[in-house]
PDB file of N, CA, C and O in Angstrom:
ATOM      1  N   UNK A   1      87.381-284.436-197.674  1.00  0.00           N
ATOM      2  CA  UNK A   1      86.771-283.258-197.508  1.00  0.00           C
ATOM      3  C   UNK A   1      86.781-283.027-199.186  1.00  0.00           C
ATOM      4  O   UNK A   1      87.524-283.586-199.992  1.00  0.00           O
ATOM      5  N   UNK A   2      85.684-281.993-199.468  1.00  0.00           N
ATOM      6  CA  UNK A   2      85.495-281.958-201.190  1.00  0.00           C
ATOM      7  C   UNK A   2      86.436-280.812-201.799  1.00  0.00           C
ATOM      8  O   UNK A   2      86.886-280.015-200.976  1.00  0.00           O
ATOM      9  N   UNK A   3      86.682-280.686-202.750  1.00  0.00           N
ATOM     10  CA  UNK A   3      87.730-279.705-202.879  1.00  0.00           C
ATOM     11  C   UNK A   3      87.053-278.160-203.313  1.00  0.00           C
ATOM     12  O   UNK A   3      85.860-278.151-203.619  1.00  0.00           O
ATOM     13  N   UNK A   4      87.617-277.217-203.328  1.00  0.00           N
ATOM     14  CA  UNK A   4      87.393-275.721-203.843  1.00  0.00           C
ATOM     15  C   UNK A   4      87.493-275.669-205.136  1.00  0.00           C
ATOM     16  O   UNK A   4      88.517-276.118-205.650  1.00  0.00           O
ATOM     17  N   UNK A   5      86.611-275.195-205.832  1.00  0.00           N
ATOM     18  CA  UNK A   5      87.066-274.951-207.082  1.00  0.00           C
ATOM     19  C   UNK A   5      87.950-273.848-207.811  1.00  0.00           C
ATOM     20  O   UNK A   5      88.642-274.059-208.807  1.00  0.00           O
ATOM     21  N   UNK A   6      87.825-272.769-207.218  1.00  0.00           N
ATOM     22  CA  UNK A   6      88.567-271.582-207.415  1.00  0.00           C
ATOM     23  C   UNK A   6      88.742-270.771-206.005  1.00  0.00           C
ATOM     24  O   UNK A   6      88.086-270.878-204.968  1.00  0.00           O
ATOM     25  N   UNK A   7      89.843-269.929-206.318  1.00  0.00           N
ATOM     26  CA  UNK A   7      90.346-269.020-205.263  1.00  0.00           C
ATOM     27  C   UNK A   7      89.381-268.198-204.340  1.00  0.00           C
ATOM     28  O   UNK A   7      89.281-268.176-203.113  1.00  0.00           O
ATOM     29  N   UNK A   8      88.529-267.357-205.579  1.00  0.00           N
ATOM     30  CA  UNK A   8      87.236-266.959-204.900  1.00  0.00           C
ATOM     31  C   UNK A   8      86.266-267.591-204.294  1.00  0.00           C
ATOM     32  O   UNK A   8      85.439-266.942-203.655  1.00  0.00           O
ATOM     33  N   UNK A   9      86.184-269.061-204.389  1.00  0.00           N
ATOM     34  CA  UNK A   9      84.984-269.864-203.926  1.00  0.00           C
ATOM     35  C   UNK A   9      85.775-270.033-202.392  1.00  0.00           C
ATOM     36  O   UNK A   9      85.083-269.860-201.389  1.00  0.00           O
ATOM     37  N   UNK A  10      87.151-270.354-202.245  1.00  0.00           N
ATOM     38  CA  UNK A  10      87.859-270.198-200.769  1.00  0.00           C
ATOM     39  C   UNK A  10      87.664-269.236-200.130  1.00  0.00           C
ATOM     40  O   UNK A  10      87.222-269.208-198.982  1.00  0.00           O
ATOM     41  N   UNK A  11      87.979-268.313-200.815  1.00  0.00           N
ATOM     42  CA  UNK A  11      87.676-266.952-199.938  1.00  0.00           C
ATOM     43  C   UNK A  11      86.403-266.619-199.507  1.00  0.00           C
ATOM     44  O   UNK A  11      86.278-265.995-198.453  1.00  0.00           O
ATOM     45  N   UNK A  12      85.324-266.982-200.243  1.00  0.00           N
ATOM     46  CA  UNK A  12      84.006-266.733-199.879  1.00  0.00           C
ATOM     47  C   UNK A  12      83.680-267.744-199.011  1.00  0.00           C
ATOM     48  O   UNK A  12      82.863-267.344-198.181  1.00  0.00           O
ATOM     49  N   UNK A  13      84.085-269.250-198.825  1.00  0.00           N
ATOM     50  CA  UNK A  13      83.989-269.871-197.758  1.00  0.00           C
ATOM     51  C   UNK A  13      84.160-269.786-196.423  1.00  0.00           C
ATOM     52  O   UNK A  13      83.424-270.208-195.531  1.00  0.00           O
ATOM     53  N   UNK A  14      85.574-268.991-196.328  1.00  0.00           N
ATOM     54  CA  UNK A  14      86.035-268.595-195.463  1.00  0.00           C
ATOM     55  C   UNK A  14      85.334-267.378-194.908  1.00  0.00           C
ATOM     56  O   UNK A  14      85.007-267.467-193.724  1.00  0.00           O
ATOM     57  N   UNK A  15      85.033-266.221-195.565  1.00  0.00           N
ATOM     58  CA  UNK A  15      84.397-265.306-195.077  1.00  0.00           C
ATOM     59  C   UNK A  15      82.795-265.565-194.730  1.00  0.00           C
ATOM     60  O   UNK A  15      82.278-264.929-193.811  1.00  0.00           O
ATOM     61  N   UNK A  16      82.229-266.275-195.301  1.00  0.00           N
ATOM     62  CA  UNK A  16      80.792-266.905-194.576  1.00  0.00           C
ATOM     63  C   UNK A  16      81.190-267.962-193.320  1.00  0.00           C
ATOM     64  O   UNK A  16      80.408-268.230-192.407  1.00  0.00           O
ATOM     65  N   UNK A  17      82.483-268.480-193.440  1.00  0.00           N
ATOM     66  CA  UNK A  17      82.706-269.013-192.013  1.00  0.00           C
ATOM     67  C   UNK A  17      82.801-268.424-190.465  1.00  0.00           C
ATOM     68  O   UNK A  17      82.512-268.845-189.345  1.00  0.00           O
ATOM     69  N   UNK A  18      83.468-266.998-191.126  1.00  0.00           N
ATOM     70  CA  UNK A  18      83.418-265.785-190.038  1.00  0.00           C
ATOM     71  C   UNK A  18      82.462-265.118-189.343  1.00  0.00           C
ATOM     72  O   UNK A  18      82.445-264.689-188.190  1.00  0.00           O
ATOM     73  N   UNK A  19      81.281-265.091-190.661  1.00  0.00           N
ATOM     74  CA  UNK A  19      80.127-264.545-190.419  1.00  0.00           C
ATOM     75  C   UNK A  19      78.999-264.751-189.442  1.00  0.00           C
ATOM     76  O   UNK A  19      78.102-265.515-189.797  1.00  0.00           O
ATOM     77  N   UNK A  20      78.917-264.157-188.218  1.00  0.00           N
ATOM     78  CA  UNK A  20      77.992-264.918-187.226  1.00  0.00           C
ATOM     79  C   UNK A  20      76.555-265.444-187.544  1.00  0.00           C
ATOM     80  O   UNK A  20      75.874-266.253-186.914  1.00  0.00           O
ATOM     81  N   UNK A  21      76.307-264.823-188.593  1.00  0.00           N
ATOM     82  CA  UNK A  21      74.616-265.153-188.739  1.00  0.00           C
ATOM     83  C   UNK A  21      74.664-266.128-190.478  1.00  0.00           C
ATOM     84  O   UNK A  21      73.707-266.066-191.250  1.00  0.00           O
ATOM     85  N   UNK A  22      75.605-266.733-190.711  1.00  0.00           N
ATOM     86  CA  UNK A  22      75.664-267.537-192.034  1.00  0.00           C
ATOM     87  C   UNK A  22      76.079-268.780-191.234  1.00  0.00           C
ATOM     88  O   UNK A  22      77.192-269.058-190.789  1.00  0.00           O
ATOM     89  N   UNK A  23      75.020-269.411-191.161  1.00  0.00           N
ATOM     90  CA  UNK A  23      74.677-270.922-190.822  1.00  0.00           C
ATOM     91  C   UNK A  23      75.771-272.412-191.457  1.00  0.00           C
ATOM     92  O   UNK A  23      75.357-272.966-192.475  1.00  0.00           O
ATOM     93  N   UNK A  24      76.400-272.669-191.149  1.00  0.00           N
ATOM     94  CA  UNK A  24      76.930-274.052-191.840  1.00  0.00           C
ATOM     95  C   UNK A  24      76.179-274.591-192.730  1.00  0.00           C
ATOM     96  O   UNK A  24      76.787-274.813-193.778  1.00  0.00           O
ATOM     97  N   UNK A  25      75.166-274.869-192.727  1.00  0.00           N
ATOM     98  CA  UNK A  25      73.934-275.445-193.517  1.00  0.00           C
ATOM     99  C   UNK A  25      74.216-274.197-194.693  1.00  0.00           C
ATOM    100  O   UNK A  25      74.113-274.836-195.740  1.00  0.00           O
ATOM    101  N   UNK A  26      74.394-273.345-194.925  1.00  0.00           N
ATOM    102  CA  UNK A  26      74.397-272.297-196.240  1.00  0.00           C
ATOM    103  C   UNK A  26      75.603-272.528-196.785  1.00  0.00           C
ATOM    104  O   UNK A  26      75.731-272.272-197.983  1.00  0.00           O
ATOM    105  N   UNK A  27      76.699-273.038-196.065  1.00  0.00           N
ATOM    106  CA  UNK A  27      77.934-273.464-196.638  1.00  0.00           C
ATOM    107  C   UNK A  27      77.926-274.641-197.431  1.00  0.00           C
ATOM    108  O   UNK A  27      78.397-274.645-198.568  1.00  0.00           O
ATOM    109  N   UNK A  28      77.304-275.865-196.779  1.00  0.00           N
ATOM    110  CA  UNK A  28      76.788-276.630-197.368  1.00  0.00           C
ATOM    111  C   UNK A  28      75.725-276.615-198.636  1.00  0.00           C
ATOM    112  O   UNK A  28      75.888-277.422-199.552  1.00  0.00           O
ATOM    113  N   UNK A  29      75.138-276.108-198.647  1.00  0.00           N
ATOM    114  CA  UNK A  29      74.080-275.759-199.610  1.00  0.00           C
ATOM    115  C   UNK A  29      75.185-275.194-201.074  1.00  0.00           C
ATOM    116  O   UNK A  29      75.450-275.744-202.143  1.00  0.00           O
ATOM    117  N   UNK A  30      75.486-274.246-200.643  1.00  0.00           N
ATOM    118  CA  UNK A  30      76.280-273.534-201.781  1.00  0.00           C
ATOM    119  C   UNK A  30      77.476-274.365-202.286  1.00  0.00           C
ATOM    120  O   UNK A  30      77.595-274.609-203.487  1.00  0.00           O
ATOM    121  N   UNK A  31      78.369-274.803-201.363  1.00  0.00           N
ATOM    122  CA  UNK A  31      79.705-275.213-201.732  1.00  0.00           C
ATOM    123  C   UNK A  31      79.740-276.880-201.474  1.00  0.00           C
ATOM    124  O   UNK A  31      80.568-277.568-202.071  1.00  0.00           O
ATOM    125  N   UNK A  32      78.855-277.416-200.615  1.00  0.00           N
ATOM    126  CA  UNK A  32      78.914-279.050-200.686  1.00  0.00           C
ATOM    127  C   UNK A  32      80.139-279.419-199.715  1.00  0.00           C
ATOM    128  O   UNK A  32      80.828-280.437-199.779  1.00  0.00           O
ATOM    129  N   UNK A  33      80.259-278.311-198.760  1.00  0.00           N
ATOM    130  CA  UNK A  33      81.243-278.662-197.496  1.00  0.00           C
ATOM    131  C   UNK A  33      80.188-278.624-196.294  1.00  0.00           C
ATOM    132  O   UNK A  33      79.356-277.743-196.078  1.00  0.00           O
ATOM    133  N   UNK A  34      80.489-280.111-195.364  1.00  0.00           N
ATOM    134  CA  UNK A  34      79.369-279.929-194.091  1.00  0.00           C
ATOM    135  C   UNK A  34      80.337-279.142-192.831  1.00  0.00           C
ATOM    136  O   UNK A  34      81.402-278.552-193.014  1.00  0.00           O
ATOM    137  N   UNK A  35      79.775-279.294-191.821  1.00  0.00           N
ATOM    138  CA  UNK A  35      80.516-278.446-190.465  1.00  0.00           C
ATOM    139  C   UNK A  35      82.027-278.754-190.692  1.00  0.00           C
ATOM    140  O   UNK A  35      82.897-277.979-191.089  1.00  0.00           O
ATOM    141  N   UNK A  36      82.122-279.908-190.389  1.00  0.00           N
ATOM    142  CA  UNK A  36      83.474-280.682-190.397  1.00  0.00           C
ATOM    143  C   UNK A  36      84.566-280.463-191.375  1.00  0.00           C
ATOM    144  O   UNK A  36      85.778-280.470-191.162  1.00  0.00           O
ATOM    145  N   UNK A  37      83.737-280.210-192.814  1.00  0.00           N
ATOM    146  CA  UNK A  37      84.806-280.014-193.906  1.00  0.00           C
ATOM    147  C   UNK A  37      85.117-278.310-193.659  1.00  0.00           C
ATOM    148  O   UNK A  37      85.871-277.886-194.535  1.00  0.00           O
ATOM    149  N   UNK A  38      84.842-277.623-193.004  1.00  0.00           N
ATOM    150  CA  UNK A  38      84.574-276.178-192.719  1.00  0.00           C
ATOM    151  C   UNK A  38      85.821-276.050-192.230  1.00  0.00           C
ATOM    152  O   UNK A  38      86.860-275.514-192.616  1.00  0.00           O
ATOM    153  N   UNK A  39      85.410-276.783-191.115  1.00  0.00           N
ATOM    154  CA  UNK A  39      86.890-276.767-189.838  1.00  0.00           C
ATOM    155  C   UNK A  39      88.161-277.134-190.535  1.00  0.00           C
ATOM    156  O   UNK A  39      89.192-276.464-190.603  1.00  0.00           O
ATOM    157  N   UNK A  40      87.881-278.462-191.104  1.00  0.00           N
ATOM    158  CA  UNK A  40      89.242-279.027-191.711  1.00  0.00           C
ATOM    159  C   UNK A  40      89.870-277.834-192.566  1.00  0.00           C
ATOM    160  O   UNK A  40      91.033-277.496-192.346  1.00  0.00           O
ATOM    161  N   UNK A  41      89.123-277.211-193.516  1.00  0.00           N
ATOM    162  CA  UNK A  41      89.578-276.074-194.543  1.00  0.00           C
ATOM    163  C   UNK A  41      90.312-274.841-193.812  1.00  0.00           C
ATOM    164  O   UNK A  41      91.375-274.353-194.196  1.00  0.00           O
ATOM    165  N   UNK A  42      89.236-274.230-192.192  1.00  0.00           N
ATOM    166  CA  UNK A  42      89.739-273.363-191.857  1.00  0.00           C
ATOM    167  C   UNK A  42      91.404-273.697-191.313  1.00  0.00           C
ATOM    168  O   UNK A  42      92.416-273.013-191.464  1.00  0.00           O
ATOM    169  N   UNK A  43      91.237-274.868-190.713  1.00  0.00           N
ATOM    170  CA  UNK A  43      92.353-275.386-189.942  1.00  0.00           C
ATOM    171  C   UNK A  43      93.608-275.438-190.818  1.00  0.00           C
ATOM    172  O   UNK A  43      94.694-275.272-190.265  1.00  0.00           O
ATOM    173  N   UNK A  44      93.546-275.676-192.270  1.00  0.00           N
ATOM    174  CA  UNK A  44      94.545-275.615-193.470  1.00  0.00           C
ATOM    175  C   UNK A  44      94.432-274.094-193.598  1.00  0.00           C
ATOM    176  O   UNK A  44      95.484-273.480-193.418  1.00  0.00           O
ATOM    177  N   UNK A  45      93.463-273.464-193.845  1.00  0.00           N
ATOM    178  CA  UNK A  45      94.025-272.110-194.432  1.00  0.00           C
ATOM    179  C   UNK A  45      94.389-270.935-193.673  1.00  0.00           C
ATOM    180  O   UNK A  45      94.921-269.982-194.242  1.00  0.00           O
ATOM    181  N   UNK A  46      94.135-270.925-192.390  1.00  0.00           N
ATOM    182  CA  UNK A  46      94.332-269.563-191.533  1.00  0.00           C
ATOM    183  C   UNK A  46      95.588-270.179-190.808  1.00  0.00           C
ATOM    184  O   UNK A  46      95.970-271.349-190.773  1.00  0.00           O
ATOM    185  N   UNK A  47      96.089-269.099-190.269  1.00  0.00           N
ATOM    186  CA  UNK A  47      97.187-269.355-189.332  1.00  0.00           C
ATOM    187  C   UNK A  47      96.685-269.677-187.828  1.00  0.00           C
ATOM    188  O   UNK A  47      95.615-269.259-187.386  1.00  0.00           O
ATOM    189  N   UNK A  48      97.549-270.433-187.139  1.00  0.00           N
ATOM    190  CA  UNK A  48      97.151-271.175-185.681  1.00  0.00           C
ATOM    191  C   UNK A  48      96.524-270.378-185.279  1.00  0.00           C
ATOM    192  O   UNK A  48      95.305-270.545-185.308  1.00  0.00           O
ATOM    193  N   UNK A  49      97.013-269.302-184.793  1.00  0.00           N
ATOM    194  CA  UNK A  49      96.136-268.362-183.878  1.00  0.00           C
ATOM    195  C   UNK A  49      94.716-267.824-184.427  1.00  0.00           C
ATOM    196  O   UNK A  49      93.731-267.792-183.690  1.00  0.00           O
ATOM    197  N   UNK A  50      94.682-267.406-185.774  1.00  0.00           N
ATOM    198  CA  UNK A  50      93.533-267.464-186.325  1.00  0.00           C
ATOM    199  C   UNK A  50      92.252-268.342-186.118  1.00  0.00           C
ATOM    200  O   UNK A  50      91.077-268.059-185.883  1.00  0.00           O
ATOM    201  N   UNK A  51      92.870-269.408-186.281  1.00  0.00           N
ATOM    202  CA  UNK A  51      92.392-270.745-186.201  1.00  0.00           C
ATOM    203  C   UNK A  51      91.317-270.725-185.047  1.00  0.00           C
ATOM    204  O   UNK A  51      90.087-270.757-185.065  1.00  0.00           O
ATOM    205  N   UNK A  52      92.419-270.646-183.852  1.00  0.00           N
ATOM    206  CA  UNK A  52      91.916-270.694-182.548  1.00  0.00           C
ATOM    207  C   UNK A  52      90.894-269.815-182.072  1.00  0.00           C
ATOM    208  O   UNK A  52      90.025-270.150-181.267  1.00  0.00           O
ATOM    209  N   UNK A  53      91.040-268.473-182.681  1.00  0.00           N
ATOM    210  CA  UNK A  53      90.167-267.471-182.518  1.00  0.00           C
ATOM    211  C   UNK A  53      88.581-267.680-183.384  1.00  0.00           C
ATOM    212  O   UNK A  53      87.510-267.136-183.115  1.00  0.00           O
ATOM    213  N   UNK A  54      88.819-268.420-184.213  1.00  0.00           N
ATOM    214  CA  UNK A  54      87.611-268.359-185.268  1.00  0.00           C
ATOM    215  C   UNK A  54      86.939-269.611-184.656  1.00  0.00           C
ATOM    216  O   UNK A  54      85.719-269.630-184.818  1.00  0.00           O
ATOM    217  N   UNK A  55      87.511-270.747-183.935  1.00  0.00           N
ATOM    218  CA  UNK A  55      86.765-271.871-183.132  1.00  0.00           C
ATOM    219  C   UNK A  55      86.292-271.206-182.092  1.00  0.00           C
ATOM    220  O   UNK A  55      85.064-271.235-182.009  1.00  0.00           O
ATOM    221  N   UNK A  56      86.917-270.545-181.173  1.00  0.00           N
ATOM    222  CA  UNK A  56      86.394-270.027-180.068  1.00  0.00           C
ATOM    223  C   UNK A  56      85.111-269.480-180.496  1.00  0.00           C
ATOM    224  O   UNK A  56      84.105-269.760-179.845  1.00  0.00           O
ATOM    225  N   UNK A  57      85.038-268.701-181.562  1.00  0.00           N
ATOM    226  CA  UNK A  57      83.851-267.779-181.674  1.00  0.00           C
ATOM    227  C   UNK A  57      82.866-268.774-182.135  1.00  0.00           C
ATOM    228  O   UNK A  57      81.817-268.757-181.490  1.00  0.00           O
ATOM    229  N   UNK A  58      82.946-269.712-183.173  1.00  0.00           N
ATOM    230  CA  UNK A  58      81.679-270.350-183.262  1.00  0.00           C
ATOM    231  C   UNK A  58      81.289-271.504-182.529  1.00  0.00           C
ATOM    232  O   UNK A  58      80.237-272.118-182.709  1.00  0.00           O
ATOM    233  N   UNK A  59      82.322-271.830-181.550  1.00  0.00           N
ATOM    234  CA  UNK A  59      81.907-272.876-180.638  1.00  0.00           C
ATOM    235  C   UNK A  59      80.992-272.419-179.877  1.00  0.00           C
ATOM    236  O   UNK A  59      81.155-271.524-179.047  1.00  0.00           O
ATOM    237  N   UNK A  60      79.827-273.085-180.140  1.00  0.00           N
ATOM    238  CA  UNK A  60      78.447-272.726-179.130  1.00  0.00           C
ATOM    239  C   UNK A  60      77.622-271.818-179.631  1.00  0.00           C
ATOM    240  O   UNK A  60      76.583-271.481-179.065  1.00  0.00           O
ATOM    241  N   UNK A  61      78.111-271.257-180.962  1.00  0.00           N
ATOM    242  CA  UNK A  61      77.077-269.934-181.226  1.00  0.00           C
ATOM    243  C   UNK A  61      76.039-270.762-181.960  1.00  0.00           C
ATOM    244  O   UNK A  61      76.274-271.541-182.884  1.00  0.00           O
ATOM    245  N   UNK A  62      74.822-270.478-181.406  1.00  0.00           N
ATOM    246  CA  UNK A  62      73.510-270.812-182.072  1.00  0.00           C
ATOM    247  C   UNK A  62      73.278-270.341-183.481  1.00  0.00           C
ATOM    248  O   UNK A  62      72.580-271.153-184.088  1.00  0.00           O
ATOM    249  N   UNK A  63      73.593-269.407-184.132  1.00  0.00           N
ATOM    250  CA  UNK A  63      73.284-268.526-185.152  1.00  0.00           C
ATOM    251  C   UNK A  63      73.949-269.574-186.184  1.00  0.00           C
ATOM    252  O   UNK A  63      73.347-269.696-187.252  1.00  0.00           O
ATOM    253  N   UNK A  64      75.158-270.375-185.993  1.00  0.00           N
ATOM    254  CA  UNK A  64      75.472-270.741-187.013  1.00  0.00           C
ATOM    255  C   UNK A  64      75.214-272.113-186.974  1.00  0.00           C
ATOM    256  O   UNK A  64      76.184-272.851-187.143  1.00  0.00           O
ATOM    257  N   UNK A  65      74.191-272.582-186.802  1.00  0.00           N
ATOM    258  CA  UNK A  65      73.128-273.739-186.883  1.00  0.00           C
ATOM    259  C   UNK A  65      71.752-273.596-187.132  1.00  0.00           C
ATOM    260  O   UNK A  65      70.933-273.423-186.230  1.00  0.00           O
ATOM    261  N   UNK A  66      71.445-273.668-188.435  1.00  0.00           N
ATOM    262  CA  UNK A  66      69.704-273.323-188.441  1.00  0.00           C
ATOM    263  C   UNK A  66      69.052-274.172-187.248  1.00  0.00           C
ATOM    264  O   UNK A  66      68.520-273.400-186.450  1.00  0.00           O
ATOM    265  N   UNK A  67      68.948-275.257-186.943  1.00  0.00           N
ATOM    266  CA  UNK A  67      68.132-276.143-186.082  1.00  0.00           C
ATOM    267  C   UNK A  67      68.226-275.017-184.754  1.00  0.00           C
ATOM    268  O   UNK A  67      67.171-274.811-184.154  1.00  0.00           O
ATOM    269  N   UNK A  68      69.081-274.520-184.438  1.00  0.00           N
ATOM    270  CA  UNK A  68      69.315-273.887-182.977  1.00  0.00           C
ATOM    271  C   UNK A  68      69.166-272.609-183.055  1.00  0.00           C
ATOM    272  O   UNK A  68      69.243-272.000-181.988  1.00  0.00           O
ATOM    273  N   UNK A  69      68.918-271.835-184.291  1.00  0.00           N
ATOM    274  CA  UNK A  69      68.805-270.586-184.127  1.00  0.00           C
ATOM    275  C   UNK A  69      67.561-270.242-184.243  1.00  0.00           C
ATOM    276  O   UNK A  69      66.740-270.997-184.762  1.00  0.00           O
ATOM    277  N   UNK A  70      67.222-268.926-183.726  1.00  0.00           N
ATOM    278  CA  UNK A  70      65.611-268.348-183.675  1.00  0.00           C
ATOM    279  C   UNK A  70      65.057-268.108-184.969  1.00  0.00           C
ATOM    280  O   UNK A  70      65.732-267.929-185.983  1.00  0.00           O
ATOM    281  N   UNK A  71      63.731-268.108-184.904  1.00  0.00           N
ATOM    282  CA  UNK A  71      63.270-267.882-186.208  1.00  0.00           C
ATOM    283  C   UNK A  71      63.260-266.653-186.280  1.00  0.00           C
ATOM    284  O   UNK A  71      63.149-266.308-187.457  1.00  0.00           O
ATOM    285  N   UNK A  72      63.329-265.714-185.507  1.00  0.00           N
ATOM    286  CA  UNK A  72      63.532-264.106-185.681  1.00  0.00           C
ATOM    287  C   UNK A  72      64.652-263.787-186.487  1.00  0.00           C
ATOM    288  O   UNK A  72      64.869-262.627-186.836  1.00  0.00           O
ATOM    289  N   UNK A  73      65.431-264.807-186.829  1.00  0.00           N
ATOM    290  CA  UNK A  73      66.582-264.408-187.526  1.00  0.00           C
ATOM    291  C   UNK A  73      66.341-265.099-188.796  1.00  0.00           C
ATOM    292  O   UNK A  73      66.425-266.312-188.989  1.00  0.00           O
ATOM    293  N   UNK A  74      66.045-264.225-189.603  1.00  0.00           N
ATOM    294  CA  UNK A  74      65.447-264.491-190.901  1.00  0.00           C
ATOM    295  C   UNK A  74      66.444-264.342-192.318  1.00  0.00           C
ATOM    296  O   UNK A  74      66.086-264.738-193.427  1.00  0.00           O
ATOM    297  N   UNK A  75      67.670-263.732-192.047  1.00  0.00           N
ATOM    298  CA  UNK A  75      68.513-263.517-193.123  1.00  0.00           C
ATOM    299  C   UNK A  75      69.866-263.927-192.494  1.00  0.00           C
ATOM    300  O   UNK A  75      69.972-264.018-191.271  1.00  0.00           O
ATOM    301  N   UNK A  76      71.048-264.210-193.451  1.00  0.00           N
ATOM    302  CA  UNK A  76      72.450-264.331-192.899  1.00  0.00           C
ATOM    303  C   UNK A  76      73.226-263.177-192.775  1.00  0.00           C
ATOM    304  O   UNK A  76      74.402-263.313-192.439  1.00  0.00           O
ATOM    305  N   UNK A  77      72.766-262.052-192.992  1.00  0.00           N
ATOM    306  CA  UNK A  77      73.728-260.759-192.882  1.00  0.00           C
ATOM    307  C   UNK A  77      73.109-259.606-192.201  1.00  0.00           C
ATOM    308  O   UNK A  77      71.886-259.692-192.084  1.00  0.00           O
ATOM    309  N   UNK A  78      73.574-258.729-191.807  1.00  0.00           N
ATOM    310  CA  UNK A  78      72.964-257.867-191.600  1.00  0.00           C
ATOM    311  C   UNK A  78      72.456-256.739-192.398  1.00  0.00           C
ATOM    312  O   UNK A  78      73.102-256.435-193.401  1.00  0.00           O
ATOM    313  N   UNK A  79      71.407-256.081-192.107  1.00  0.00           N
ATOM    314  CA  UNK A  79      71.138-255.073-193.100  1.00  0.00           C
ATOM    315  C   UNK A  79      72.128-253.954-193.732  1.00  0.00           C
ATOM    316  O   UNK A  79      72.071-253.434-194.846  1.00  0.00           O
ATOM    317  N   UNK A  80      72.820-253.798-192.944  1.00  0.00           N
ATOM    318  CA  UNK A  80      73.710-252.710-193.240  1.00  0.00           C
ATOM    319  C   UNK A  80      75.068-253.092-193.652  1.00  0.00           C
ATOM    320  O   UNK A  80      75.937-252.272-193.950  1.00  0.00           O
ATOM    321  N   UNK A  81      75.233-254.507-193.660  1.00  0.00           N
ATOM    322  CA  UNK A  81      76.553-255.292-194.858  1.00  0.00           C
ATOM    323  C   UNK A  81      76.793-254.897-195.643  1.00  0.00           C
ATOM    324  O   UNK A  81      77.925-254.444-195.810  1.00  0.00           O
ATOM    325  N   UNK A  82      75.836-254.852-196.573  1.00  0.00           N
ATOM    326  CA  UNK A  82      76.283-254.334-197.952  1.00  0.00           C
ATOM    327  C   UNK A  82      75.903-253.108-198.523  1.00  0.00           C
ATOM    328  O   UNK A  82      75.203-253.124-199.535  1.00  0.00           O
ATOM    329  N   UNK A  83      76.191-252.262-198.122  1.00  0.00           N
ATOM    330  CA  UNK A  83      75.695-250.799-198.392  1.00  0.00           C
ATOM    331  C   UNK A  83      76.382-250.595-199.467  1.00  0.00           C
ATOM    332  O   UNK A  83      77.516-251.018-199.688  1.00  0.00           O
ATOM    333  N   UNK A  84      75.442-249.673-200.450  1.00  0.00           N
ATOM    334  CA  UNK A  84      76.016-249.707-201.909  1.00  0.00           C
ATOM    335  C   UNK A  84      76.008-248.194-201.787  1.00  0.00           C
ATOM    336  O   UNK A  84      76.396-247.497-202.725  1.00  0.00           O
TER     337      UNK A  84
END
C-alpha cells in the first residue's frame, strides 16, 4: 500500500471511501490507492465495527465502480452536498 502524505489526505481518502457516489477509481486517480489499498487503509484506520459497517455498505454498490455505474451518474457528489 502506498503511504498517505498528510493527515488531511488520510481524512479525505476516508471521506471519499464513505461517499456512495465516489468511485474507487477517483481515489486511485487522486491518491494512487487502488481498491485493495483503500480496504487495507480503512481496516487500519477505522474501529472494527466501523470497518464492518463500511464494508457492508460498499460491497456490491455499483456506484463505487466506474464500469458498473449508470451513465446517468455524472458527478461524484450530491448537488446539495457542498452548500455555501
